N, C-alpha and C positions, 0 to 999 in steps of 0.2 A: 495504545496511548495514553490511559489512564495510569499505570503504572511507571511509565517513563515520565512521567509529567511529575509524579510525587516523587522518583528518585531524583530528578532535576532539583526540585524544590530542597531536596535533603542535602544535595551538594550543595548547594546556594547556602543554608544554612552552615555546613560544615567551613566554608570557605570563610564566613563571616566569623565563627566560634575558632577558629585554627585547629580543627579537627581533621586528620588525615585519612581516617577509614572510620567506618560506621559497621559495626559487627552485630547482625540481628540474627538470633537463633529462636527459639520456643517464645510464645507470647504474641500479642496481638500486631505489633509493629512489622513483625514478618509478613504476615498477610495484608497487611495495609500496604506494604511497599512492594508487594512482588505477587497479591494474590495466591500465596501458598501459605496454608496453615500446618506447620510440623507437628508431627505426633510426638509424645512426650516418652522419649525413647533414650535409651542409654547410646545411641549412636549421633553424632551430631550432625545437625543440618543447621549452615550458616549462611546468611547473605553477608557477601563482603561489597562494600558500596566505595569506593574510592571519592576521595575530594575531586578528582576530575577521572573520564572515561567512566568506561562500562562496568556495570555491576555484576556479580557471578554469585551464583547459589550454588554454596558445597551442599550436597545431599547425597545420604546414601544409596547407592545403585539400586537396593531393591525398592524404595520409596520414589525414585526418578520420574518413574512412569504417571504418578500423580499428579507432575506438576505439568500443567496446561498452557498457560499462559507465559511464553517465552520472549515474546517480542523485545523486553525491556531488559533482559539481563541474559548472561549467558549461563550454561550448568556445567559444573564438574560434578559428576558422579563417580563416588570413592567406592571401592572394592573393600571388602572384609578384612585383607591383610594391608590397606593401605593406611596412612595415619593423618586423620582430617584436621589434625591441628596444624601438623606441618603445611598442609596445603592452603590453610586461611593463612597461615604465617606467612607463605611465599606471595598469595594475592595480597596482602595488605602492603606488601613492599618496602617494608624499613620504615612503617609510618614512626611519627615519632609520638602521636596522640591519638587514642582510637576512644570511642565511643561506644559500648557493648551494653546489647540488651539487658534490661533490667531483669528479664526472667531468664537469662542463662544459666543452666546448672552450675553449680558452684566448681565441678570437678572439671570443667571446661572452662571457666574464666582464670582459674590457678593454674592449668596446663597452658593457658594461652599467654599469660602471665610470664611463666618459666620461658617458653620459646621466644617470646617478643621482649624479651629481658631488656630494660631503659626506657620501655615506651611506658607512657605515662597513659594510664585507664580512667575513664569517667561514665556515668551514667549516660544511656543513649537516649532517656528522657527529657534530658537536657536540652535536645534539640529536636525529637520527635514530637512532642507533647504539643509545641507550638504549631505543627504543620497538623497533628491529628486533629486538635481541639475544635477547628473549622470544618464542620462537615458540609459536604458538597450535597447538589441536588441528589444524586443518586442517593448518598447516606440518609440524608432525610427522611426520601421516600421508603426506604429498608425500614429505616425508626419509626415511621409513621404506619406501616403495614405491622408492625410487630407490635405496636400498641393498640391498633385495631382488633386485632387478633385478641388482646387481652382484655379489651373492652366486652368481646363477646364472651370470654370467660367470666367476668364478671357480671353480665346479665345472666349467665345460666345460674351462676352460686346463688343470684337472689331468690332462685326459685327452688334451690335444693336444699334438703333436709340435713340440718346440723345435729341436732340432739342424737344422742345415742351413737355416734360415731366416734371413733378414736382419732386424734388431732393426723396418727400417721394414715389412718385409712382415708380420710378427706385429703390428706397432701396428696396421696396415689390419683386422687380423682382428680384434683385439680392439675396435676402434672399432665394426664391423659387427656383433660380438656384442652390444655393448652396445644397439644399436638393436633388434637381434631380440628381446632380453629384454625390452624395455619402455621403454629411456630415449628421451624424445623427441629428442635428440639426444646423441651420443657425443661427447666431447672427445678431442683427440689424447692418446694414453696416452704416458707416460714408459715406454720398453723399454730399460733398461740393463743391459747384459750383461758377464759379464767384469769388466774392469777399468774398464769404463763406470760400473758401478754405484757407484763409489767418487763418481761426481757424483751427489749426490742429484736434480738437475732435470736430467738428462741427457735430450738430445733424442734421437729414435730416429734412427739412421743405417744406414748400409750393412754394417756389421760382422755378418760370419756368425756365428750363435749355434752353439758347438760343444760338445762332451761335456767335463764338467769345469766349465762356467760356473754362475756363480750368475747368476740373473738377476732384477731388481725391476721387476714390473710394476704401475704406478700408475697406476690408469683410473678413469672414472665417466662421469657424464652427467647430464641432469637429467629430472625429471618434474614439468610445470607448472610450470617456472622453477626448482624445488628441487634441489640438486645431491647427487649420491653423489660420494664420493672414498674409494677403496680402496687400499691396496696391499697385493702381496703377493708372496712370494719363491719362487722355484723354484730345484731345482738340476737340472742336466742330468747325469743319472746320479748314482752315489752319493757325496755330498760328501764332503770331506774332513774328518779329525778335527777340524782348527782351523775348520772353518766350523761343522761341527755343535756344536761348544764354543760359539762365537761366537752362534749363532743360539738356543742354549737360554737363554744370559742375555736376547737380546732378547725371548723370548717372556714371561720372569720381567718384564722392565722395563714390557714394554707391559700386561700383566695388572695390574699395580701402579698403573701409570697412570690406568688404567679405575678400578681401584678406589677409587683417592682421590678420582674425580670425585664427590664427593657435595655436596649443596646445603651452602653455607657455606666451603667449601673454596676457596682462591683459586687463580688461574692459576698462579701459581709454586710452588703447593705440590704441585700435580699435576705439574708441570713437575719438581720435585725427586725425587718420589715414584719417576717412572721412570728420572731420571738419577741416583739414589743408589744403583740396583742395578748398573747399568752402572760407575759409578765403583768400588763395591768389588768387582769382577770385575776391576778393573785396565784395564779398557776407555774409559774416559773421554774420552781423546784421539779416540777414534771417534766419538763423538755430538757432531756439529757443528750441529745446528741446533736450534730451537726443539720441545717436544714436540707441539704441536698449533696449532689454528687454529677460531676459528670457522664455521659454514657454514650456507649459506640459498640465499639468491636468488643472493649473491656467495659462491665457492666459498670464497674468504678473507674473513673479516669478524671482529668480534668476537663472543666473547671470544679472546683470543690467550692460549693456554698456555705461558707463558715466564716466565723469571726477572724479576721486576721488577713483574709484573701481580699488584696486592695486592687488586684488586675480587672480593668472593666469589661464586660460582658461585650460580645462584638456579635456580630449576625452570623447564623450558623452553629453559634454554640448549643449544644444539647446537655440538659442534665434535667435531673429531678428534683422538686420540691417536695418535700415529704416531712412536716412537723408530726410531731407525736406526743401523747402524754400517757404517762407509766405511773400508775398508783401501785406501789411494792404492796404485794399480796393481795390484792383485789384485782385489777384491771389494767388493760392498755389498750391504745387506740394509734390509729396512724392512717394519714390520706397521703397518698403520694402518686403525682401526676409526672410523665417526661415533658419537659417544656423545651421549645426553640426561640432563642433570640433571634428575632428579625427585625428589618428595619420598620414593619407595620405594628410592632410590638410583638409580647409573649406569645405563641401558638403551643396551646395544649395539643399535645400527641393523644391524650385520654379524653374519651368523650363520656363514659361510665358514668353512673350515678355516683356523687360523693357523698349520697345520703347514710346516716347509719341505718342500714337495711335489717330489718325486723325479717328472721326467718325461723321457722319449726324446729 
């Protein structure tokens, strides 16, 4: 029933938008509407959802046995000598306007455009994002479970030894901890030590972590396909006065962003609430990215917590609040929690300490 209801909502959106067929291949839209996450293969998997009638999942025969929840749609399993593009074209039934999954391989998009000459193509996210952005109770439960596992990792890191470890070594330990604490799969964490911390998306390298370093640890994994995404900052030894003062500003800014994330507030208002604290402290130039992003089956999705996003938050929207400060050549720091907007106010899904934790 879950996927049938989601497909029905998609069809209602299609009818309103004048879309005749929704074509979903690899990416998070496919498992959201069908429960099946297609592997990244050169063989086409595609859900064909017509504006009216029953949906069909076109899947390579050698993968078809992996599709387990089939009440909401039919399956067409294609053989190695079949043409899956022709099958999708037939199922789309002469559609005049098609919305195609944003992550569909270009080779299949081009082949479908040739096969469906005269059909107008648009991004599926124009329709699907508005549906996926509101999480149901089960989705929030999975996000909360993922967040709780991340909190247990953060608690373990507070007792870990950082000094003398390479960033890569610590990254491997963090990824393993994520899976030990309940994530189905941990993703490669950001471990950014000392001057590397000034690069928000620094990839862990061979730099040895040493006494005096500030270390940004951005980590997480998935539970039932839903992501945790948490950042905590650590000081190897007692932090300098400059670092301690900057971190106090960051704590205030992150808290202000969370408090502002009420139903009806816009993404840019939440961004502004965090940013103004940093600007008033004279450190505005050190905050160089948006305040947050939506999270769910994709680690980055709507709603984006950024200047220019004037769409109001609604109950059930899940997103990060993660201001950071980055001093080029010296240090970086970031605090990140997943937050859900509710009618009772913002709900943090992360409860681990947001202090600047001093480690050995």
